[in-house]
C-alpha positions in Angstrom: 23.8 13.6 -11.8 20.5 13.7 -9.8 21.5 12.0 -7.1 23.5 15.1 -5.8 20.1 16.9 -5.6 17.9 14.8 -4.9 18.0 12.7 -1.5 14.8 10.4 -2.7 16.5 9.7 -6.4 16.1 5.7 -5.7 18.8 2.9 -6.6 22.4 3.8 -6.4 25.6 1.6 -6.7 28.8 1.7 -5.3 30.5 3.0 -8.1 28.0 5.5 -8.7 28.4 7.0 -4.8 32.5 6.9 -5.2 31.9 8.6 -8.4 29.6 11.4 -6.9 32.2 11.4 -3.8 34.8 12.5 -6.1 32.4 14.9 -7.6 31.6 16.9 -4.8 35.0 16.8 -3.5 36.6 18.6 -6.5 33.4 20.9 -6.8 34.4 21.9 -3.2 38.0 22.2 -4.1 37.4 24.2 -7.4 34.8 26.3 -5.4 37.6 27.1 -2.5 40.1 27.6 -5.5 37.7 30.3 -7.1 36.7 32.2 -4.0 40.2 32.3 -2.3 41.3 33.6 -5.3 38.5 36.0 -6.8 36.1 37.4 -4.3 39.5 38.3 -2.0 40.5 41.8 -1.6 44.5 41.6 -1.3 44.7 45.2 0.2 43.3 44.2 3.4 44.9 41.8 6.0 44.7 38.0 5.7 42.5 37.1 8.5 39.6 39.7 7.3 37.3 38.1 4.6 34.9 40.3 2.2 31.1 39.9 2.6 31.6 38.1 -0.9 34.0 35.6 0.5 31.6 35.3 3.6 28.1 34.6 1.3 30.2 32.0 -1.1 31.7 30.2 1.5 28.1 29.8 2.9 26.5 28.9 -0.2 29.6 26.1 -1.6 29.6 24.6 2.3 26.3 24.3 2.5 25.3 22.8 -1.5 28.1 20.5 -0.3 26.9 19.4 2.6 23.6 18.4 1.1 25.2 16.6 -1.9 26.6 14.1 0.1 23.3 14.0 2.4 21.3 13.1 -0.7 24.1 10.5 -1.9 24.4 9.0 0.9 20.7 8.5 1.5 20.1 7.3 -1.8 23.1 4.6 -0.9 22.1 4.2 2.9 18.4 3.3 1.6 19.9 1.0 -0.9 21.8 -1.0 1.3 18.8 -1.4 3.9 19.8 1.5 6.3 17.0 4.3 7.2 18.1 7.9 6.7 19.1 8.2 10.4 21.9 6.2 9.8 23.1 9.6 8.3 23.4 11.2 12.3 26.2 8.4 12.9 28.3 10.0 10.2 28.3 13.0 12.3 30.5 11.4 15.1 33.8 12.9 15.6 36.6 9.8 15.1 33.8 7.3 13.9 31.7 9.0 11.4 33.9 8.9 8.1 34.3 5.3 8.7 31.1 4.5 8.8 30.3 6.6 5.8 33.0 5.0 4.1 32.3 1.6 5.1 28.2 1.8 5.3 28.0 3.2 1.7 31.1 2.4 -0.5 32.2 -0.7 1.1 29.7 -2.9 2.1 27.4 -4.4 -0.9 24.1 -3.4 -0.9 20.6 -5.4 -1.3 20.6 -5.5 -5.6 16.6 -5.5 -6.2 18.2 -5.1 -9.7 18.4 -9.1 -9.7 15.7 -11.4 -10.2 15.2 -13.6 -7.9 16.2 -17.5 -8.7 13.6 -19.3 -9.9 13.3 -23.0 -8.2 12.4 -25.8 -10.4 9.5 -27.0 -8.2 6.8 -24.7 -8.9 5.7 -24.2 -12.1 6.5 -21.1 -14.5 3.3 -18.6 -13.4 1.6 -17.4 -16.9 1.9 -14.1 -16.9 -1.8 -13.4 -18.8 -3.6 -16.3 -18.3 -6.6 -16.6 -20.6 -10.1 -15.6 -18.1 -13.1 -18.1 -18.6 -15.7 -16.6 -21.0 -18.7 -14.5 -19.7 -21.8 -15.2 -20.5 -23.4 -12.0 -22.8 -26.8 -12.6 -22.1 -28.4 -13.4 -18.3 -31.4 -15.9 -18.1 -33.5 -12.6 -18.6 -32.7 -12.2 -21.8 -30.6 -9.0 -20.8 -27.3 -7.7 -22.4 -24.6 -8.1 -19.4 -22.2 -5.3 -21.2 -20.1 -5.4 -18.1 -22.1 -5.7 -15.4 -21.3 -8.3 -12.8 -22.7 -11.6 -12.5 -25.7 -12.1 -10.4 
């Protein structure tokens, strides 16, 4: 859910991107439906809009664009691209196809998987025991965390 509002949220899978796009589409359709039926003035001609309609449509457009920008930016980053690729989505004919391919079809880097363990190298010790530190220097003073000379 935070992917819709924060463009720097983090990792996002293809399924999460598709579900977010479906949610954005449903919210846009519901917003248009509510604007048309609740804020329109039936006594006015069809070609005119009230100020409430204009304000609601502007807010709806900005919120849908920002949610789309946030989800696509999170997904582009996971696929190894920068946010500037979002500008290619604004191309009139190829933009939608590029967005669907880069964000929804192409497999991104799966950073949650651990790299395969090879048998050539021994496993590293997580917490190796350090050598014991002397508590008394040659002069007979205690070190209490001082660096060795």
